[in-house]
C-alpha positions, -999 to +999 in steps of 0.1 A: -074+157+413-054+162+444-038+195+436-032+205+473-013+190+501-036+207+526-073+211+530-085+242+512-098+271+532-108+292+502-138+314+512-161+316+482-186+336+502-166+364+519-187+386+542-175+420+554-185+430+588-196+467+590-195+480+625-224+504+630-247+505+660-270+528+641-275+508+610-311+505+598-315+472+580-348+456+571-348+419+563-374+404+540-404+419+523-425+419+555-401+441+574-396+464+544-434+467+540-439+475+577-413+503+575-426+518+543-463+517+555-453+545+579-456+567+548-493+577+545-491+604+519-469+615+491-450+599+462-427+569+468-404+562+439-387+528+434-359+533+408-351+498+397-318+486+382-325+469+348-330+432+354-351+437+386-381+414+386-408+440+386-436+414+391-421+401+423-414+436+436-450+446+429-465+414+444-443+412+475-439+449+484-457+475+464-492+459+466-490+459+504-483+497+508-520+507+507-513+532+479-540+550+461-523+542+429-493+520+418-478+532+385-452+514+364-432+542+348-421+518+320-457+521+306-446+556+294-415+545+276-409+547+239-418+517+217-394+488+212-390+498+175-381+534+185-356+523+210-340+498+187-336+525+160-321+549+186-295+522+198-287+508+164-253+525+161-242+515+196-253+479+193-239+472+159-244+439+141-217+421+160-226+394+186-200+407+211-189+442+205-207+475+206-201+511+214-204+526+248-237+545+251-239+581+263-277+580+264-296+591+295-328+576+308-348+605+293-339+592+258-360+561+264-392+579+275-421+599+260-410+629+280-442+649+273-461+621+291-436+620+319-441+658+324-479+654+324-476+625+350-454+646+372-478+676+370-508+653+376-493+636+407-484+669+423-521+680+422-534+648+439-537+640+475-530+605+487-502+579+485-487+571+451-461+545+442-441+548+410-416+520+401-394+507+372-363+516+354-366+554+350-390+559+380-366+586+392-380+608+364-409+614+387-405+638+416-407+620+449-411+624+486-394+591+493-367+577+469-357+540+470-330+526+448-335+489+440-301+473+434-290+442+415-255+427+409-242+423+374-236+385+379-273+380+389-284+399+359-263+376+336-278+345+353-313+359+347-305+365+310-296+328+307-329+319+322-347+339+295-350+373+310-352+400+282-334+433+281-351+466+289-379+474+265-370+444+244-389+411+238-358+391+232-365+362+256-347+336+234-320+358+219-284+348+220-270+354+255-240+373+241-263+398+225-283+402+257-251+408+276-239+433+250-270+453+253-267+454+291-230+461+291-229+489+264-263+505+270-284+496+301-258+495+328-243+528+316-277+545+317-285+530+351-252+540+366-258+576+355-291+575+374-273+562+405-246+589+401-272+616+399-292+604+429-265+590+452-271+616+478-308+618+473-321+583+479-335+574+513-332+536+511-315+510+489-330+475+484-308+446+476-331+424+454-306+396+444-326+371+464-362+372+451-374+355+483-355+378+508-349+414+497-328+435+521-332+472+527-308+496+543-310+534+548-288+558+530-266+566+560-257+530+565-249+526+528-225+555+528-210+545+561-201+511+546-185+526+515-164+549+537-153+520+558-142+499+528-118+526+517-098+522+548-093+484+551-084+453+531-114+434+517-125+407+493-153+408+468-177+378+462-162+356+435-182+338+409-173+307+390-185+296+356-181+265+335-167+267+299-159+247+269-122+245+279-128+244+316-107+223+341-109+206+375-084+226+397-109+252+411-133+224+422-108+214+448-090+246+456-120+269+457-144+244+474-168+241+445-194+215+435-175+184+425-205+172+405-202+200+379-185+190+347-158+218+349-151+253+359-134+275+333-130+308+350-135+328+381-138+366+386-124+373+420-111+408+416-133+427+391-156+453+407-178+458+377-186+421+377-182+411+414-203+421+444-198+430+481-216+412+509-219+435+539-230+424+573-248+450+595-252+434+629-255+400+614-279+410+585-262+406+552-268+430+522-253+423+488-244+452+466-224+457+434-187+463+441-189+489+413-207+512+437-175+516+457-156+525+425-183+549+413-189+568+446-155+566+463-130+565+434-103+588+449-103+572+483-103+537+469-079+541+439-058+571+449-055+606+435-031+597+408-050+567+396-083+585+397-069+614+377-059+589+350-088+564+350-117+583+364-143+559+377-129+529+359-111+504+382-079+497+362-068+463+376-083+429+370-075+395+387-092+364+375-086+327+373-085+305+341-086+268+347-076+244+320-063+216+343-076+184+327-094+207+303-086+222+269-068+252+253-082+287+256-090+303+223-061+317+204-065+355+208-051+390+208-060+423+224-063+456+205-036+482+205-044+514+224-050+535+193-073+509+178-095+505+209-097+543+211-106+549+175-130+519+170-146+514+204-141+547+222-121+532+251-093+552+266-069+522+273-066+486+263-062+452+279-026+446+285-023+415+307-001+387+320-004+350+330+008+341+364+010+303+366-005+290+399-002+254+388+006+233+358+010+197+347+042+185+330+027+191+295+012+226+304+021+253+279+014+289+271+011+300+235+028+333+231+041+353+202+050+342+166+078+320+155+107+334+136+102+347+101+065+339+099+049+345+065+021+370+072+001+362+041+003+325+047-007+329+083-038+350+075-047+327+046-046+296+069-066+314+097-093+325+072-096+290+058-098+276+093-125+301+102-146+289+072-142+253+083-120+243+053-091+232+074-076+229+109-054+258+117-017+247+119-009+266+150+024+247+154+036+263+122+032+299+134+029+302+172+054+296+200+047+272+228+065+278+261+065+252+288+046+265+318+055+257+354+043+269+388+052+306+395+062+314+359+050+348+348+043+354+311+037+391+301+012+398+273+011+434+261-017+442+237-010+431+201+007+398+212-009+366+200-015+342+230-035+318+249-031+293+278-028+257+268-045+228+285-032+217+320-023+251+332-039+271+360-036+308+353-040+338+375-047+365+349-035+399+359-045+426+335-058+460+328-095+460+334-114+467+301-136+436+303-147+421+269-123+434+243-106+401+233-103+392+196-106+355+192-087+342+162-090+304+164-110+282+188-097+248+179-127+240+157-151+240+187-187+252+192-198+270+223-217+255+252-249+269+235-242+248+205-233+277+183-199+285+168-179+306+191-174+341+176-140+350+161-130+385+151-103+382+124-108+417+110-102+432+144-075+407+152-055+413+120-053+450+129-039+442+163-013+414+156+023+424+160+044+400+139+077+413+152+070+398+186+087+366+176+105+339+196+136+359+204+117+390+213+092+371+235+120+353+254+138+385+261+108+406+270+079+385+281+090+353+299+100+356+335+115+391+332+122+392+369+141+420+388+152+411+423+147+440+448+156+422+480+156+387+495+118+389+498+108+412+469+109+409+431+094+429+403+079+403+379+064+427+354+047+441+335+062+451+302+071+487+296+040+492+273+018+483+303+007+507+331+006+480+358+035+468+378+035+434+396+056+426+426+061+392+442+069+387+479+083+354+493+086+351+530+084+326+559+075+350+588+063+384+575+069+411+550+060+448+546+044+459+513+041+494+500+012+505+479+029+534+460-001+557+461-023+533+441-050+508+449-033+474+451-048+440+441-031+409+455-034+372+457-018+346+480-003+323+454+015+300+479+009+291+515-022+279+534-031+314+547-017+348+557-028+377+578-027+413+565-020+437+594-019+475+597+013+492+607-005+519+627-036+500+640-060+517+616-076+484+605-082+450+621-060+420+610-075+405+578-069+368+569-066+356+533-063+320+521-045+303+493-056+316+458-079+343+473-077+378+457-078+408+480-079+446+475-059+472+495-073+507+491-049+535+484-055+551+518-033+523+532+003+534+523+020+503+537+009+471+553+024+439+568+016+403+558+023+375+583+027+340+569+007+311+586+026+284+568+062+273+562+064+298+533+040+323+517+041+340+484+020+371+475+018+387+441+002+421+438-004+447+412-005+485+413-007+513+388+029+527+384 
């Protein structure tokens, strides 16, 4: 260990203070119940995000509201068999990949029964509570959105939680995640989209022992504020088969864990926001900001191109004292469009935060590779008949601190052991085709999935040693003494710029949302040029977001030297 020459100040639990004297925040089930008990008559709807623990919601809140009847809307859903048949084409037989669903919540319900329930409740007098995923199908007098973060959902999957309308308690975690990612979260976000201006309260139910409820006005005020200031999302860290030891020290993590393989610190669909209203903290999906404030957050030009998809991803890959990542490739644009229905692909790059003397990056083919021999050897390796001779086919480039390797889609690549990578990429999440995983099994004891058929369609064999050296390794253009363009390749829509300074530097955002990371220096302070936001401190290795509404900002170094790398959509 001992990767730093100073004590890390990395904040793994960033909390954003939202200034509002009028915020209505209710802490814990008792306060929530007392507030909602003011409603004596009518229909209260609790629209729950899939993954919400309905039994806890009912026991701790709903059963205390003195309702004449408490109704779980999911009792009116279609059968598991009907739903499986409906989703078959979207889910496919693959463990990892599916097709984005365009289903709406109505597709999962016996709508004749829902219409009857609606009609019946309108004729009754009293207080009625309806809850569950799809409860918003019932007309309400008070609408409450129950929120859950994506990371918490994934943790619950691992503990055995099934998918919506599915008794798959013990199913492969990859298949559970796939069903959530391609189906449930899309449907749930459509519900949120439809009702974003209709709900009265939102409940954060990440902590089963302390739910938090805020009113609609406070929620929208917070989103507005976040479009005008720098902020950080809540990172998460996960162990892995190839994981390393660097993040334990640098990110202040549990030293007793075996390893940490990756961290998502700049991915709104995966990360969350912790918002403090007068000292009371509410955790919400960061995707809410993208979904409901896309133009303000990302900029007119970026929104026009990407809609409500956040296009930039920053994450950390730690193989220090660990192992190689899987050898992999990302699909070309036309392939991901035709096969998966995505509009853009995962072009990326590896920025090296740290490396040992033997650290390498695998990137591109060697000269004059025999395609048939390569595919034959890879197929034989995937069947367990041999060890794949990677040294025969794939380049290995020495990796040292602050190197930047560009990886346009179609380029075979992976990080080797003893490298610490800040991965900067287009944000399309899971579309990575693993080709070879060094004959390992996953942490669940099962062989890690490879996708040779997909991968063979993506691989660009003309990206050989000469081409890679000229186009993908440290292709740096100096702009000034402080500023350099470090990438990305002309096939990629992101541009990365690096700023090296000892006192301060001004950084432009170019009409785009910017994502940055302090890749050298103990800490730095982001300041407004016009006083429109308060100074914001970031520490070494922290990822931060600058909304497009900020056209230019200043960064002051709090060390002998600081280096910031940032990405924007060009």
